[in-house]
Backbone bond lengths (Angstrom), bond angles and torsions (degrees), N, CA, C in turn:
res aa  C-N    CA-C-N  psi(-1)  N-CA   C-N-CA  omega(-1)  CA-C   N-CA-C  phi
1 X - - - 1.465 - - 1.520 110.75 -
2 X 1.340 117.52 -40.23 1.454 120.38 -179.78 1.513 112.11 -61.10
3 X 1.349 116.62 -39.37 1.464 120.24 179.88 1.521 111.04 -66.18
4 X 1.337 116.40 -39.25 1.467 120.74 179.10 1.518 110.59 -64.42
5 X 1.327 116.43 -44.49 1.466 120.17 179.28 1.520 111.14 -62.98
6 X 1.334 116.36 -39.02 1.460 119.66 178.90 1.525 110.71 -64.98
7 X 1.340 116.53 -40.68 1.457 120.19 178.32 1.524 110.73 -63.01
8 X 1.340 116.70 -42.87 1.462 120.52 179.00 1.519 110.67 -63.68
9 X 1.323 116.39 -39.53 1.460 120.02 179.36 1.529 110.05 -63.31
10 X 1.332 116.50 -42.12 1.460 120.25 179.17 1.521 111.80 -63.42
11 X 1.338 116.22 -38.97 1.461 119.59 179.22 1.516 111.40 -65.58
12 X 1.323 116.72 -40.00 1.462 120.44 178.29 1.522 110.26 -63.43
13 X 1.333 116.34 -45.29 1.467 120.37 179.47 1.520 110.45 -60.88
14 X 1.337 116.90 -45.64 1.456 120.20 -178.42 1.520 111.09 -62.84
15 X 1.318 117.02 -42.05 1.466 120.42 179.48 1.512 110.99 -62.32
16 X 1.325 116.82 -44.09 1.464 120.04 -179.97 1.517 111.34 -63.87
17 X 1.322 116.31 -39.53 1.466 119.90 -178.78 1.519 110.87 -68.12
18 X 1.334 116.50 -49.78 1.453 119.79 -171.69 1.514 113.61 -77.15
19 X 1.305 118.21 -22.92 1.459 119.85 178.38 1.516 111.34 -101.22
20 X 1.312 116.21 16.91 1.462 120.24 177.57 1.517 110.36 -71.97
21 X 1.318 115.36 167.66 1.459 120.47 179.58 1.511 110.79 -64.71
22 X 1.337 114.95 156.23 1.465 120.21 -178.33 1.513 112.63 -70.47
23 X 1.325 118.09 -2.40 1.459 119.71 -179.83 1.522 112.29 -77.26
24 X 1.328 117.82 -5.20 1.454 119.82 -178.97 1.518 110.63 -73.28
25 X 1.327 118.19 135.71 1.462 120.34 176.98 1.518 110.56 -60.83
26 X 1.338 116.52 140.65 1.456 121.27 -176.36 1.529 113.25 -56.26
27 X 1.336 120.68 -47.81 1.463 119.75 -178.87 1.524 112.67 -61.04
28 X 1.333 118.04 -32.40 1.452 121.89 -179.23 1.521 111.06 -64.64
29 X 1.326 117.76 -44.05 1.454 121.49 179.27 1.523 110.61 -65.41
30 X 1.305 117.02 -48.92 1.466 121.30 -176.06 1.527 112.18 -60.67
31 X 1.312 116.96 -37.71 1.461 120.19 -176.61 1.524 112.59 -70.03
32 X 1.330 117.26 -15.58 1.459 120.14 -177.44 1.527 113.50 -101.24
33 X 1.327 116.86 7.20 1.460 121.02 179.40 1.521 109.08 -106.78
34 X 1.324 116.67 136.62 1.463 120.50 177.24 1.525 109.59 -128.59
35 X 1.329 116.33 157.65 1.453 120.80 177.08 1.522 111.16 -63.40
36 X 1.326 117.60 -36.06 1.466 120.23 178.96 1.525 110.70 -60.51
37 X 1.328 117.14 -40.59 1.463 120.22 177.78 1.524 110.82 -66.88
38 X 1.319 116.65 -44.16 1.460 120.02 -177.95 1.521 111.89 -63.87
39 X 1.320 117.08 -32.37 1.461 120.56 -179.91 1.519 112.56 -63.56
40 X 1.324 117.53 -19.39 1.461 121.29 -179.38 1.534 112.48 -93.16
41 X 1.321 117.21 -4.10 1.464 120.99 -178.38 1.523 109.19 -92.14
42 X 1.322 117.09 131.83 1.462 121.52 -176.26 1.524 113.32 -107.38
43 X 1.327 118.50 -12.28 1.459 121.50 179.76 1.530 110.20 -97.67
44 X 1.350 117.22 151.19 1.471 119.75 177.65 1.524 111.59 -55.87
45 X 1.310 115.76 137.55 1.465 121.27 -174.96 1.528 108.80 -145.46
46 X 1.323 115.83 139.93 1.457 120.44 -178.80 1.520 109.58 -138.09
47 X 1.319 116.38 145.22 1.458 122.03 173.52 1.518 107.89 -99.30
48 X 1.330 116.58 128.34 1.463 121.95 -179.29 1.518 109.48 -122.33
49 X 1.326 116.52 130.96 1.463 122.28 178.36 1.526 109.21 -125.65
50 X 1.313 116.20 138.65 1.462 122.08 175.38 1.518 108.08 -111.39
51 X 1.326 116.24 107.42 1.462 118.46 -173.00 1.524 112.18 -69.05
52 X 1.327 117.71 -29.47 1.455 119.81 179.28 1.509 113.60 -69.66
53 X 1.326 116.26 -24.50 1.461 121.67 179.86 1.520 112.00 -104.58
54 X 1.337 117.61 -11.20 1.459 121.09 -179.75 1.507 113.53 65.86
55 X 1.342 116.98 33.99 1.457 121.04 -176.12 1.522 110.93 -128.09
56 X 1.330 115.44 163.57 1.460 121.33 178.26 1.515 109.53 -151.99
57 X 1.328 115.31 155.73 1.465 120.45 176.49 1.512 108.91 -161.33
58 X 1.317 115.95 159.12 1.445 121.02 171.03 1.512 108.83 -82.29
59 X 1.330 117.09 145.49 1.457 121.28 177.36 1.519 108.92 -127.98
60 X 1.314 115.14 140.40 1.454 121.46 177.71 1.521 109.33 -113.66
61 X 1.308 116.36 153.21 1.464 121.46 -178.98 1.525 109.33 -76.78
62 X 1.331 116.18 125.12 1.469 120.03 -174.82 1.516 113.39 -118.87
63 X 1.336 119.20 -19.65 1.463 119.65 -177.14 1.519 110.47 -159.01
64 X 1.335 114.50 149.62 1.456 121.75 173.40 1.515 108.39 -132.37
65 X 1.324 116.55 125.80 1.460 122.32 179.00 1.522 107.79 -127.81
66 X 1.324 115.85 97.40 1.453 119.37 -172.91 1.511 109.59 65.68
67 X 1.338 116.69 -122.40 1.466 119.51 179.13 1.525 112.26 -100.06
68 X 1.339 116.97 12.01 1.464 121.16 176.80 1.526 109.20 -99.45
69 X 1.322 116.04 124.10 1.466 122.01 179.94 1.521 108.30 -112.60
70 X 1.330 115.98 128.23 1.461 121.32 -179.28 1.518 110.17 -108.26
71 X 1.332 115.22 132.82 1.456 124.04 177.65 1.520 107.91 -115.64
72 X 1.330 116.27 154.90 1.463 118.99 -174.55 1.524 110.98 -145.69
73 X 1.346 114.92 144.52 1.458 120.83 174.29 1.520 109.53 -84.43
74 X 1.315 115.91 174.78 1.458 120.42 178.49 1.511 113.37 -63.56
75 X 1.339 118.03 -25.29 1.466 120.44 179.51 1.527 111.79 -104.65
76 X 1.362 115.53 26.81 1.466 123.21 168.07 1.526 114.79 72.30
77 X 1.305 118.93 20.82 1.460 120.00 169.04 1.526 107.42 -77.00
78 X 1.332 116.66 126.23 1.452 120.77 -174.47 1.518 113.04 -109.05
79 X 1.327 115.61 143.43 1.464 123.41 176.50 1.519 107.47 -130.53
80 X 1.327 116.97 123.72 1.460 120.85 -179.08 1.523 110.08 -113.74
81 X 1.321 115.37 136.81 1.464 121.89 -176.47 1.520 110.28 -129.57
82 X 1.310 115.18 147.66 1.464 121.83 170.09 1.523 106.68 -118.91
83 X 1.330 115.42 113.59 1.474 121.17 -175.96 1.521 111.68 54.06
84 X 1.334 116.28 36.03 1.456 121.19 178.08 1.507 115.08 85.29
85 X 1.337 117.91 -3.52 1.464 122.19 179.90 1.527 108.51 -99.63
86 X 1.322 116.79 129.17 1.462 121.92 -175.11 1.526 111.21 -64.51
87 X 1.348 115.92 131.34 1.468 120.48 178.08 1.521 112.85 -122.78
88 X 1.348 118.70 -14.71 1.466 119.69 179.94 1.519 110.29 -168.19
89 X 1.343 115.24 154.11 1.466 121.96 169.57 1.519 107.97 -130.86
90 X 1.325 115.74 156.61 1.453 121.35 175.53 1.528 108.64 -142.30
91 X 1.332 115.87 139.42 1.450 120.71 175.36 1.509 115.23 94.59
92 X 1.329 117.99 3.38 1.467 120.47 179.21 1.521 112.48 -88.17
93 X 1.327 116.75 -15.55 1.460 120.47 -176.24 1.510 110.43 101.51
94 X 1.310 117.65 -61.99 1.465 122.81 174.29 1.528 107.15 -110.11
95 X 1.323 114.90 83.90 1.457 121.53 -168.27 1.521 113.45 -88.74
96 X 1.322 113.53 156.77 1.451 121.13 163.60 1.523 106.04 -78.71
97 X 1.327 117.25 109.25 1.460 120.96 -175.82 1.519 110.67 -73.46
98 X 1.311 116.25 -45.49 1.459 119.92 177.89 1.523 109.24 -160.96
99 X 1.313 115.24 161.28 1.466 120.89 177.43 1.517 108.80 -147.62
100 X 1.314 115.87 133.38 1.458 121.61 173.12 1.525 107.29 -91.98
101 X 1.325 115.77 105.73 1.469 120.54 -174.44 1.524 111.61 -115.45
102 X 1.320 117.03 20.22 1.462 120.20 -175.91 1.528 111.83 -59.71
103 X 1.337 117.17 -39.23 1.466 119.49 -179.53 1.529 111.31 -72.35
104 X 1.333 116.63 -34.84 1.467 119.55 175.60 1.519 110.51 -63.05
105 X 1.315 116.89 -43.47 1.467 120.29 179.61 1.525 110.75 -61.81
106 X 1.332 116.19 -41.34 1.466 119.48 177.89 1.526 110.70 -64.56
107 X 1.328 116.41 -39.45 1.466 120.18 178.64 1.523 111.10 -65.02
108 X 1.329 117.47 -38.18 1.463 120.43 178.10 1.525 111.09 -63.56
109 X 1.323 115.99 -33.89 1.471 120.13 178.75 1.525 111.89 -79.74
110 X 1.330 116.86 -4.42 1.456 120.66 -178.58 1.506 113.47 80.36
111 X 1.341 116.76 18.18 1.459 121.63 -175.82 1.525 113.05 -98.23
112 X 1.321 117.69 -0.21 1.462 119.89 -178.41 1.520 109.71 -136.54
113 X 1.324 115.23 134.27 1.455 121.81 179.51 1.531 109.43 -115.47
114 X 1.319 116.42 157.78 1.458 120.62 175.93 1.517 112.72 73.73
115 X 1.322 115.45 -162.03 1.466 120.97 -176.46 1.522 111.45 -79.21
116 X 1.315 115.13 150.18 1.464 121.75 176.24 1.523 108.32 -147.29
117 X 1.334 115.54 166.84 1.463 121.43 -174.55 1.523 110.94 -105.81
118 X 1.318 114.91 142.21 1.463 122.34 173.39 1.530 107.38 -129.23
119 X 1.341 116.27 137.89 1.460 121.01 -178.68 1.528 110.43 -117.45
120 X 1.333 116.47 134.40 1.464 123.11 175.30 1.525 109.44 -122.92
121 X 1.322 116.76 143.39 1.466 121.16 165.11 1.520 106.80 -125.68
122 X 1.328 116.91 135.44 1.455 120.16 -176.71 1.518 110.26 -149.40
123 X 1.337 115.43 162.88 1.456 121.46 178.10 1.520 109.78 -86.40
124 X 1.341 116.16 137.43 1.457 119.33 175.30 1.526 109.86 -94.44
125 X 1.318 117.00 -172.04 1.462 121.18 -176.90 1.508 114.52 -65.69
126 X 1.339 117.40 -15.82 1.459 121.42 177.90 1.522 111.33 -104.80
127 X 1.337 115.71 16.04 1.468 123.20 179.00 1.525 112.31 59.68
128 X 1.321 115.38 32.79 1.453 121.25 172.60 1.530 108.35 -100.97
129 X 1.323 115.61 142.30 1.457 119.51 179.35 1.521 110.35 -77.91
130 X 1.312 115.87 126.57 1.456 122.39 178.19 1.526 109.13 -115.25
131 X 1.309 114.94 147.07 1.459 120.57 -179.68 1.527 109.23 -116.75
132 X 1.316 114.68 139.22 1.468 119.58 179.32 1.528 108.67 -140.70
133 X 1.299 115.96 133.44 1.463 120.77 174.96 1.526 109.25 -109.19
134 X 1.314 115.55 145.60 1.459 122.51 -179.74 1.528 109.47 -122.39
135 X 1.303 115.63 144.77 1.454 121.72 166.62 1.522 107.02 -101.89
136 X 1.316 116.26 119.41 1.468 121.03 -171.36 1.525 111.17 -121.12
137 X 1.319 114.37 157.62 1.460 121.05 175.34 1.520 108.69 -153.18
138 X 1.327 116.37 144.13 1.465 121.22 173.60 1.520 108.12 -77.80
139 X 1.319 115.93 122.94 1.464 120.77 -176.90 1.525 113.10 -100.75
140 X 1.335 117.57 -16.21 1.470 120.25 179.55 1.522 109.52 -161.25
141 X 1.318 115.14 145.72 1.470 122.43 174.28 1.520 106.79 -141.43
142 X 1.323 116.84 113.34 1.459 120.99 -174.83 1.523 110.55 -138.39
143 X 1.318 115.67 154.47 1.462 120.95 171.13 1.520 107.98 -81.82
144 X 1.325 116.60 133.96 1.464 119.35 -177.33 1.526 110.16 -149.02
145 X 1.319 115.27 133.56 1.462 120.32 171.69 1.523 108.71 -89.62
146 X 1.323 116.17 130.24 1.459 120.09 178.20 1.524 108.89 -120.89
147 X 1.313 115.67 156.90 1.462 121.86 179.21 1.522 108.26 -119.54
148 X 1.327 115.93 123.18 1.462 122.12 177.27 1.519 107.57 -119.09
149 X 1.300 115.99 106.86 1.468 122.01 -178.28 1.530 110.77 47.58
150 X 1.322 114.78 58.42 1.464 124.78 172.08 1.523 113.95 74.72
151 X 1.314 118.95 3.40 1.464 120.57 178.28 1.525 109.39 -110.80
152 X 1.340 115.61 130.07 1.463 121.70 -176.28 1.525 109.83 -91.38
153 X 1.337 115.75 136.94 1.459 121.88 177.60 1.524 109.12 -129.09
154 X 1.318 116.22 132.22 1.460 121.48 173.74 1.526 108.05 -84.28
155 X 1.324 117.22 121.54 1.459 120.50 -174.93 1.523 111.49 -133.89
156 X 1.315 113.54 164.68 1.457 121.62 164.02 1.518 106.99 -102.62
157 X 1.323 116.53 126.38 1.461 120.80 177.82 1.524 108.98 -101.13
158 X 1.328 115.14 125.08 1.460 120.95 176.60 1.521 108.25 -116.92
159 X 1.322 115.79 126.31 1.463 121.24 177.40 1.527 109.16 -105.28
160 X 1.327 115.14 132.24 1.463 122.13 -175.63 1.526 109.10 -125.51
161 X 1.321 116.51 127.77 1.460 121.40 175.47 1.525 108.96 -111.10
162 X 1.334 115.68 130.73 1.461 121.63 -178.30 1.527 109.69 -125.97
163 X 1.319 115.63 139.51 1.459 121.65 179.32 1.521 110.14 -120.83
164 X 1.321 115.16 138.28 1.452 123.99 172.42 1.525 105.68 -139.23
165 X 1.331 119.67 156.78 1.470 119.28 -178.73 1.528 112.88 -49.78
166 X 1.324 116.23 118.40 1.455 121.53 178.79 1.510 115.36 78.22
167 X 1.331 118.05 9.33 1.465 120.14 -175.63 1.523 110.76 -148.46
168 X 1.342 115.08 134.12 1.460 122.03 169.91 1.520 107.77 -120.15
169 X 1.324 115.93 134.42 1.461 122.27 -178.01 1.521 108.41 -123.99
170 X 1.333 116.76 133.54 1.462 122.20 176.85 1.522 109.05 -118.34
171 X 1.324 116.09 105.80 1.458 122.10 178.66 1.524 110.16 -99.35
172 X 1.325 115.69 157.59 1.466 120.38 176.90 1.520 108.98 -146.30
173 X 1.329 115.06 143.54 1.463 121.35 -176.88 1.527 108.73 -134.81
174 X 1.321 115.96 131.31 1.463 122.01 175.63 1.530 107.62 -117.98
175 X 1.310 117.60 112.75 1.460 119.40 -176.82 1.524 110.53 -135.40
176 X 1.324 114.78 153.21 1.447 120.84 179.30 1.510 110.40 -173.15
177 X 1.320 116.31 147.28 1.459 121.79 177.88 1.531 111.25 55.86
178 X 1.331 115.74 36.26 1.461 120.05 176.64 1.512 115.64 78.07
179 X 1.334 118.05 9.37 1.466 122.26 -176.44 1.529 109.79 -124.97
180 X 1.336 116.01 137.74 1.461 120.50 169.20 1.522 106.20 -85.66
181 X 1.336 116.45 97.80 1.458 120.30 -173.71 1.521 112.58 -75.76
182 X 1.308 116.29 -30.00 1.460 119.34 -175.85 1.523 107.82 -156.06
183 X 1.328 116.39 149.09 1.460 118.65 176.31 1.517 111.04 -157.57
184 X 1.314 114.07 158.90 1.464 123.25 171.10 1.522 105.44 -132.32
185 X 1.348 116.77 111.63 1.452 120.77 -171.77 1.525 110.79 -133.58
186 X 1.313 116.02 134.95 1.458 121.94 178.56 1.523 109.98 -69.19
187 X 1.338 116.02 133.87 1.461 121.54 177.79 1.522 110.29 -104.08
188 X 1.331 116.39 -64.23 1.462 121.64 -175.81 1.525 108.75 -166.07
189 X 1.348 117.62 167.94 1.466 119.19 176.03 1.526 112.60 -59.50
190 X 1.310 117.54 -30.05 1.468 121.93 -179.15 1.523 111.58 -74.35
191 X 1.313 117.08 -49.50 1.468 121.36 -173.48 1.516 113.46 -89.66
192 X 1.329 117.59 -20.52 1.453 119.72 -177.47 1.519 111.56 74.51
193 X 1.324 116.23 -137.23 1.459 121.51 -178.52 1.525 111.26 -93.93
194 X 1.332 115.01 144.66 1.455 122.32 168.95 1.519 108.00 -98.51
195 X 1.331 116.40 126.10 1.460 122.56 176.26 1.519 107.80 -109.59
196 X 1.315 117.41 125.84 1.458 120.36 -179.30 1.520 110.75 -123.48
197 X 1.326 114.97 147.90 1.460 122.55 171.42 1.519 107.48 -138.33
198 X 1.302 116.62 127.40 1.466 121.18 178.54 1.524 107.99 -80.89
199 X 1.315 116.13 113.89 1.461 121.38 -176.05 1.519 112.16 -87.45
200 X 1.330 115.95 -41.03 1.462 121.37 -179.86 1.516 107.73 -132.00
201 X 1.282 116.11 127.23 1.463 121.33 -176.16 1.510 111.43 -64.32
């Protein structure tokens, strides 16, 4: 009985930590997660960090619309992905409204060579929609083993560099076995980069 109660207590703690508001400092959230706790979670779970805001939160999968999967924090901040590539955010204030990532997805599959275009639309500080186009290219593709909270994953790492007037963006994607296990993706000038780690498949 004591072991069961301890397991339940750990699950409650993990749920409270990972579904907390995005205002929590990233190191604080990470330090309170353990592999033992994650092993007891049966639903898909991801850790999301915004380096420009210095915050982190756990996100759970809440909706699927075709090939777009939306994840959400406990305070309703939404992140939408297509094949693991970020296409929209909601609830950040200055959101990524939409992104055309079809060429990036093709490049990740190894189906596109050379430069390609990526389009973003996002809200600025005055809540006006701004449009930005990027010229992108895959700069590296390597096999890499990564460790996420003590669990090893065999992945392919693809590094993508994108240029827009006055801005250079360096994205990275680690995927394997049909899962985007880890990523570093540009969101907007306000939010900076989104860092994701898939905690529970």
